[in-house]
Phi, psi and omega in degrees: 000322179297326178296320178298318179300316180300324182284332184276317188293140181258153177273109181265013185280074187253329183228166177272142179268133174222188185293346178261008186289321184276122181229134180284140174220167182297334181295337177299330179264316189291319182297308177300319182296313181293324179296312180292322177301320179296323177300318181289326178295317178298316179297317179296318181296323179297321178286317183299316184257011175053053180252131178278090185288343180300336178295343179262014175280181179281120172247108191304139171060030171235149183297314180295329180294344178293338178301323182293344177304321180266322189271335188299324180297342183262005184244132180226147186286324180207175186290330177294317177301315181294317181296317181296334178270335186292314183297310177299323180296319178300315182290312186288321178293321176296318178296317179298315182293323183285314187269337181227054189297326181290333182256354192299314182293321179293318178299318181295310183292308180291332178296316176298315185294305188283325176293326177293318179296318180295322176297319179298328182281315190258353188287160173290164178282080180201165178279126180252117183229165175108159182269009183295327176299319177294322177300318178294326175300313183294314179299314182296314181297310183298319181293304185291324180292319179298319178295322183289327181289331182062017176271129194301325180291319180286327174295318178298321177296319178301315181294323178294316180297316182290332177291321182282321189236014181299329181293347179295342183301331182293336185272012171265000179256147181289153171068014176285319178211133180287147175087004178248154178267087179293334177295321177294321177296314180297318178298320178294319179298314179296317181297315179297319178296316179298319179295324180296334178272318188276325180283127180270134176243164181294145179285144178279130174226121183296133179288123183274117180252332186238156182298323183288353175271352179294142182296334181261020182294132179240108182297341181292334181261359181278120182298325179292315180295334179289349178280000180240141178276186185293342179264002180085011179275142180289136182238128177288145175289153175297159181303129183301144178270137179266122180241125180258146173292159184286069177236124183283148175055053179280129172258101187294343179276351182287148179287355179282348184236158176217159182253132180237134180261124177265103183292332180291320182260355182056053182222147168265133181238126177269123182236152178268136180295143181288000000 
């Protein structure tokens, strides 16, 4: 399966990331909203038409159970289950779209697919439903990817995510709570970690705003730095030298001339207007 992932995933490392890389768009709101709205529509339809949607969940190691690989994230047992998954999905999908917009659709699609397949392989003989596996994919990817990039904004996002959802780690172990699919949680955690390694993101490059941030900057040639002595004390420049253009009989009070200060050479230059 990992070989398939390597063949599918694209290298998105095309540009350098800087502080202007992240840009808000309407999709940051619409994608999470529409995704969660669809979950509620499916839940409503199941009640409205009296359909037992749990039968479309993942049933491990059966041919029919493979249907649940795609359908199970959209099926929930009760309204509490649905509500508990809706809030994290809104937050995590918005974060994914904003900070990893080039990879967001692939993470969402492949996350559902591969976490579902892994659940189908390792799960108990029971119906596994709910979007919690996808939530674990998102938490795992955002946390590990942010740490790996070492970019301060993404690291901060990783720390925020782990602060909000770090306690979820306990639910990847069996017998912590009855009635939950710990196998789905574990599959999501593994899938998210694998994606954080396999999906390529743009490299961070600090945006250069000032001359002293240039890699070839030499403070010895900086006129401003020359105003300080070796102890860091401010030193006044010598009295500027007045240099006149080679014009005979200059009347400096005349409106035909003007004085220009050359900061680089610390000189006043009298020039004749064109």
